N, C-alpha and C positions, 0 to 999 in steps of 0.2 A: 936678491927678483923673483918671485916666481911664476906664471903665463897661464895661464888655460884656454887652450883652443876648444872651446863650446859649439857645440851640433848646434845651427838655428840662434844661431847669437852675431850678435855684425856690431860691428866698433861704433856706428853711425847710432842704433840704438841698443843697449846694452840687454836693454830684455829681452826671455830666452823669447822666439816667434810660438811659440804653442808652452799651454801650462801645462806643466807638471813637477810630482812630484818627485820632492830627492830619493824616498823609494826604490822608487820608480826604474832608479839611476842602478838598480844595487840586484842581484840575482837574489833568488833566497831559496830554500829544498820546498816553493811552492811553485818558482817559477816555470819550469818546464812543463807542469802540470795544467796553468796557465796558457799555457802557448799552446800546448797537444788540444784545447779545448777547443780555443781558436783557429784552431788548423780546418776543424771539424767543417767553417766556413764555405771553403772551399771545397767542398768534395763537391763529388756531380755524382747527378740522379745514377743509379745501379752500379754504386761504390762497392759494393759485396761479387760482380761477373753476376746480379743475379738480374730484381728490379724493385732494391730498393728504395724509396727517396730519399732527394739528400738532407743530412741532417737537417733537422727545424729551427732558422735562425732562433725566436724566440725559446725552445730549447736551449738554447749555446746562452742565451743570457741568461736563462735563470740557470741556468747550470753552471756558468762563471762566478755570479749572485751566492747561489749553495756553496760552495768550493771551497772560493771565497772565504766568507761563516766559518766553515768549517776550519780552512787552517788557521782562523782567526785563535778558534775555542782552540784551538787544540796543538796549539805552533812551539808550545814549554816546553811540551813528548813530541818523541819521537813523531813526521813525516816521510809519512810510505808513499812511494810516487804508486797514482794510479792509471792501470790501464786503464785506454780514454778509447770511447771508438760510438759509437750510436748503433742503434735497433732496427731493423725491420721495420718499423711505423717513423724513422727520421729522430726519432727520440737519443738525448746523448747519457750514454753509461757510461760511467762507473767501475773500476775495478779493483779491488785490491785482494791483494793475497799473504797470509801470515803465519806459517808453519800449516794446523791441521782445517786451519778457518781461512774461507773468501769469503768479501764484503763485496754483494753488487747494486748501485748506483741506478736506478733510472728515473733519470729527469725527463719532464712531459710541460709546454709551459703552464701545467697549472699545480700539479704537482712532482712528490719527489718519495718514491716509492723502493721498499729495499727486500734484500733475502741478502740470508744472510743461512750456510754451510760452513756446516764440525764435521771433519771427520773425526770418526772415533773407533773403540775396536771391534763395537757390535755394531757397527753403520751409518749410516749418516743423518747425522742432528740439522731443518730449515728450517729456519725461519722466518715469514716477509710482512711486513706493516710498511704503516706510509708513519716518514718521516715527517714530523707537524711542527717540530722545535725543536728549540736549539739542545737542548733540554737528552731530546730524542738521539741527536747525529753523538755524541758527546757520549754517551750512554754505546750508541757503537761500535767509536771508537775503542772507547778502555775493552768491550769485549776482544776487539781482533786483533790489540796492543797483549791481551791478559794470554 
């Protein structure tokens, strides 16, 4: 006989006290990114040593939604763990590096924007824009991985 001790389940009422999808019980390559985005919610005013505002809760929520969508679209290929931080306006910043390439994504409550930078032999190429569709973020991810 196999027995499992499951937190949140009582012997009287065997249903879990909190509804939770089974996949949420297992770490994925995305789990650390998700935890780091959530952690922005506890940053205090002046987190940067100056007078930066706390990360905006709406930006955090939007970043979670956007990053989850990106992960769902690209999980069949290599997931690269981003640096998760905030900017001086309280928006969420996700930054990935791969070789000579850097992709920075700025998430505000209303928009998701990017800056991609590639170091080349003859200098640096920078391109920026708005991520308005899943196709755009897949193209950016393919660029980063190429």
